[in-house]
N, C-alpha and C positions, 0 to 999 in steps of 0.2 A: 870324041872331039875334045881336044885340050886346048885351053887359051893360055897362051904364054904372053904375059905382060911384064915388060922390063921393070925393074925396081925404080929407076931414076924418074920415068914419066908418072908412076904411081905416087911416089913422094911428092913430086911437084904438083900434082893435082891436089894432094892432102894439104900441101902448104898454101895453095891458092884458097881453097875453102877455109882454112884457119884464118888467113889474113883477111878475107871477106866478113867472117864473123866478128873478128876484132874490130874492123873498121865500123860495123853496123853498131856494136855496143858502144864505141866511143862517140859515134854521132848522136846515139840516144841520149848519152850522158851530157853532151854539149847542149842539146835541145832542152834537156830538164833544167840545166843551169840557166840557160837563157830566159826560159819562162819564169823562173824564180826571180830573176833580176828585173824582169819586166813587171812582175807583180809588186815588188817592192817599189819600184819607181812610180807606179800608178797609186799606191797608197799615199805617197808623199805629195804628189800633184793633187790628189782628191782633197786631202787635208788642207793644202794651201788654198784651193779654190773655196772651200767652205769658210776659211778664216777670211778670205777677201770679200765674200759675198756677205758674211755677217757684219764685217766692218763698214761695207758701203751701206747697208741698211741702217745701222746705228748712226752713221754719219749724216744720212739723209733726214732721219727723225730729229736729230739734235739740230740740224740746220734749220729745219721747219720751226721748231720751238723757239730757238734763239732769234730768229727774225721776228717773231711775235711774242715779246717778253711781257705779256699782260699778266700772267699768273706765275708768281715766284714760286710757288709749290711744285707746279708742273715743270718749271724751269729746272729746279733742283733735282727733281725726280728723274727727269730725262737726262741730266748729265751724270748722276749717280749710278742708275741702273745699268747702263752700258759698260761702266767700270767693272761691275760684278761679272757680266757676260765676258768681258775681255779677260778678266783674271781666270775665269773657268776655262776659256779656250786656250790661254797660254799654258795653264797647268796641264790640260789635257795634251796639248801638243808637244810639251817637254817631258811627260811621262811615258814610260814604255807601257802601252796598253795591250799589245799582243806578244805572246811568246811563240815564236816559230819553232816548231818541232824539228830537230835535226833530221837530215835526209838519211835514211838508212841505205847503204851501198848494196848489200846483199840480203836477200830474204824478205824484202818488202816490209809491209806493216805487221806488227806483232801483237 
């Protein structure tokens, strides 16, 4: 028994399989890029949240001490110490603290 398959349908079938494989790879790359972009956005929002929370805590303590100015040393300390925290937070926020490794296109991790 001999099977006679015409060349055109055979080539069309291989073409369809190749197109599906290429579409699958492109979708995978796009998904990786979207995940990396989401991770970067989350880092920024997380840092902003920590800065705002720290600022709110410092403001609350300062307000409490300023409304009761009985002790001058405590007043100066409460106004000076948050400046150190603010300087630290600003320095950390404006300094690159993580180096993201470049994504390898072929071969994965080495």
